[in-house]
C-alpha positions, 0 to 999 in steps of 0.5 A: 499499500503507498504510504502518504506523507504530511499535508502540503499546499496545492495550488488553484486559481479561481475565476468568477464574472461579475454578476448584478442581481436586481430585484423590482419585487421580493425574492431570494437571492443566491450567491455565485460559487465563489462569492463570500461578500458583496456590494448591496443597495436596498432602497424602500418604498416612498411614502404617499403624498397629501390631498387636499393643499398636501404635502410631498412625502418622503422617499424610501430609506437609501442604503448601499452597504460595500463588502457585505457578507454574504451566505452560501445558502439562499437570502430572503429579499423584500421589496417594498411598495410605495404608500397609498395617495391620500383621497381628498375626496368627501369622507376619504383620507387626505393624508398620506400612507407610509411606504413600506420596508426594504429588507435584504437578508434574514433576521440575524443580519439583515439590512433594513431600510425604512419607508418614506414617511408620508405626505400630510393633508392640508384640512383648513385650521389643522397644523399637520406634520409630515409623516417620518421615515427613510425620509420624511414627508413635508409639513403642511400649514393651513392656518396659524404659525410654522412650527415643527411641522416637518416629518423626520428622516433617518428614522429610525436612524442608520450610518450613514443616514438614509434619508432626510427630513421633510421642508418646512411649510411657510418658514417665515411663520405668517399668522395667515392662511397658507396654500402652499405645502412642503416638499418631502425629504429625498436621499440625498437632501432636505425637502424643500420649503414652501415659499412665495410668489410676487402679489399673492394674498397667500403667502406662501402659496409655492409648493416646496420642491421634493429632495434630491435623491442619491446616484449610484453606479451599483448597476453598472452606470449611474442612476439616481434614486429616493427623490422626494415628492413635490409640495402642493401649491396654493393654485386656483383659477378664480385667484387670476395670475397675481397671487397664484402660485405653483406646485413644487417639482419632484425631486431628482430620482424618482419623486412625483411633481405635484399637480395643478388646478388642471391636473388634479391628480399629484403625479406618483413617484416612479417605481422601483426608485423609492421616490415619494408621492407628490402632494395635491395643489388643487381641491376638486371633489374627489382630488387625489395626490400621487403614490409612492414609488416601490423601492429595489434592491441590487445586488452587485458581487465582484469578479473575482480572479485569485489564487487559492492555496488549499491543504492536501495529502501526496502519495509517496511515489507522486513526491518521488515523481514531482521532486524528479521532475524538479516540481517538489517546493 
């Protein structure tokens, strides 16, 4: 019988192409054979905007983690849906709904991004704050003085921050009726405050801009996601050109732009960007705001090319042949 000698090192070259996997809906991620870590982007669903002179909603939480450990077994992936839009019809709930969380991983070590905060309603006489979330919903102020009416972003807190707060409605604190509402926060910037147009009888009649999203090249080219929804403005045809405000535009990265009197419905956040839904500017019967955009999860497994040294045992005859051939070290 052949005799064995002690452990040696066998040299193997390992190569593996880069793999990019995008989840636009929930599923299971299975890593390539030699992958042990990857870059993972997790974007939650954006919040729904507020109706009836409502504010813009916050973008879904945005987290991109490099060198995240990846097991060889399947990894559960949850892609959060966007929050429902506010309903301005009689008896409807004009406040939007918070977006749903997106999650990569199991309960032991998940990456969780929180849904975007809802936009607030514009009921007269009500001081209505935007909702907290990955990014916060914009503040709403129908009467009274502007105060702590913004929706908090990065809630719960992560490092780096997963998002930013919404803007504030009419920040100069005028104690009179205002119609413009703030923009929702984005993954890359705070939502815009409402502001005033020249000659208006409604201070703060211009809706705030949604906060900007954040760019990532995880999918192979630069794409911006996580824009906040624009805030509704004081836009009524009966007011004429003087004193007629404008709706707030959505933030870059899928945020919805607020509707106008000729376009009653606020625009939705873009699907699979986590964009926040827009607030509603006008108050016709049945007017609705914008729904939040759904989230996305992307996993980038880098290409591999390395030498692996693996322990093994050698037969004595193999050793002899290797020494004779000059290959034994």
